N, C-alpha and C positions, 0 to 999 in steps of 0.2 A: 470522458471520464467524469468531469463535473456534473453533468447531468445525473449519470448513472449513482454518483456518490450523495447526492442529494435527494433523491426520490425515495418517498416512503416505502416502509416494508410491502404492501400489497401491492403497488405499482413497479418497484424496482425488482428485476431478477438479482437475487441473494446472494450470486456470485458474480455478478456482472462486472463489478470493480476489478477483481482480482483476474477476472478472466481475460480482460483488456491487458493488464499488467503482463499476463502470461504471452497472449498475442504479441505485445511490444516486444519482449524479450525474443521470441521466435522469428519475428521479423528482422530483429537486429541481428542475431547470432544464434543458429541451430546447436552449435557445441556449447556456447555459453549455456543457453537454456537447459541442455542436457544435464551440464556440470551442476547449475544449482538444483536442479529437479533431484540429483542423485545426492546432494551434500546433507540433506536432513537426516536421511538415514546415517551417514558416515557421522554426524554429529551426536545422534542417540546412542551409535555403536560405540564410540570414544567415552561418552558422559556414562556408561553402564559399567565401565571399569572404576576400580575403588578409588583410583586416583585421577580419573577421566575429567572431571569439572577443572582440576588444578591443571592438566594437560592443554583443555581448551582455552583456558584463562592467558595460558601462556604463549599458545599458539597464536590467538588473535589480540594478545598484548590489552587485554581488556583492564580498564583502570580500578574496577572493582571485580574482586573474586566472584565467580560464578555460582550460583546458589542451585540453581537448576539449568538442564540444557535450554529451556524455554526462554530464559534471559538472552542467550546469546541468539537464537533464532528469531526473537521478536525484534532485536537490533537488525539483523539481516533483512527481515522482511521490510523493517522501516526504510533502509536503505534502498531496496528494489523498488519498492512503491515509489518513494520519492524521487528515483531517477526516472522513472517511467512516466509520473505525472507531471513532472517539470523537463520532459525531454524536449525543449525549446531549439529551434533551429540555431545554428552558430556554436551551441555547446553542447548539445547533443550527450546528456550525462548518461544517458543510459549505454552509448557508444563507449564511454570512459570506463564505466563498470565492467564490461563485456570485454574491452579492450585489456584490461588488467587480468581479467580471467583467463583469456585465450592467451595472453601474452606470456604467461608463465614459462618458463622452460621446460622442454620436452621430458616426461617422466616425472613432473611435479604432481604430488597427490592432490586428491580433489580438495581437501580442506585449506591447503597452501595457495592454491589456484583461486578459492573462494576470498581468502585474506588478501591477496594480490588485487583482487576487485575492490575489497573495503579502503586498500591503501590509495588505489587510482582515483577512487572517488572522494574519499575523507583527507587525502595527503596523508604523508608520511609522519605520524605522530609519536610520541612516547609513550603513550596508551590511549584507548579509545573508550571513550564513556557510556556505560550503557543506557544512561539517560539522556543521550544526545538529542531523540527525537520526543522525549517526553518529559517534562520537568514538572514535577509534583507541586512546585508553589509558583511557577510561572503563572500569570494572570490570563494571560491568554489560552494556556492549555488547561486550565481550570474552567474557564469560561466557555471553550469549546466542549468540553465535556458536560458542562451545566447545560448548554444549548441542545447538546444530542439527546439528553435524558428528558429535558423537558419541552421541546419544541420539535426537533428534526431527528426523529428516529431513523436512522440510515442503516439498513440490513446489510454490512459488510462481512463477508465470509468466505472461506475458501472451498472450491467445489471438489469434486471426485475425481473428473474426468480430465485426464491430459492439463492438470493445472502445474504451474512450476511449483507451487506450494503445497506442504501435506494439508490432508483433508481437515476443515473445521469449518463446518456451515455454520451460518448466523443462527442462533437460539434466542429467540425474544424473550422466553422465559427467563433465559440465564441474564439477560441484558436487564430486564425490568428488576431481577433481584440486586443486579449489582447497583442500578441507579437509586435504589432504595436505601443500599447500604451508603452508598457515598454523599448523597444528597437528600434522603428522606422522601424523594419524589417519585409519583407515579407516571412512567412516559406515557405519551398519548400518540400512538402510531398513526393515527389517522387525523390528528391535528392539521397537519399541513393541507392535506386536501380539502377539510372542511372549512378552513380559513381561506386558502388561496384557489382551491379547485386542484386540478392536475390531471383530469382523464384527456383534456384537449389542451395538449402543450402547446400548440400555436396559440391558442389564446391567451393562457397564463404566461407565455414569453414575451408577450406584445403588453401584456399588463404589468407584470412584475420583474422580467428577466432581460431588460436593455443592458445591462452589464454583460450578461452570457454574449447576448447576440455581438455587442460591440468587441467581445475579447475574441470571439471567434471571427468576428469580419476584419481585424486585426490581423489574425495568423493566417486565415486563409484568403483573404480578400473575395469572399463569397458571402452573398448576402444567406443568413440562416432565419429566414421567417418562416419557412416551410418545415412541418414536423419531420420530414424524411431527411431533409438537409440537415437539421440541427442533430440528430441522432448519426447519420453516416459521417459527417464532418467530425463530428466530436469523438467518435472512434477512429477515424483516421488519423487525426492530427494529436490523438494522445493525452492532452491536458486540456 
């Protein structure tokens, strides 16, 4: 996932990151995967009612009143992605999320199951912060946004086929407009490969990716100096 997340647009599959998140959910629990897939339409269905956003705010105990259904879906997206990306042995957060979803009593509705997964992952709180995974004033968050706009354009989107997420393909033009609005900078989609290369991943990892190689070696105990080994083990080990 690390490699797919950081490859530039002309090299990376634009749904690669979320395709792996989807696969992780499927591998962990087919029933959990199906519940999450169905939940997005349920959220929109409830939100379409006159007091639907208030109902969702109460059901998911949000600290801030929901202004749109996207706010809730964005939080859930972050939870699922975070659990899959950091699904390390011994803790297995993805299993914790799915354990909450699948462990709800028989007859529990879909959104209550989803909320049970939120509680299992984030703990039982009086309310859940919509900005848990994005802090507009946090230096790390701002720095990451700046870096993706000025250096590493990462084409992360939702696919249409068999994805656990609703379709939302990466749109470079929209991304460029957003970066100009936020920072007044023009993203450079080809900068990474111009500066570092990238078509020969084996060579590039030798030169610049020792931290990636070391991380996967620690996780798998396998040398990742071969291109195929890097890609296969990155997918298999999820994070």
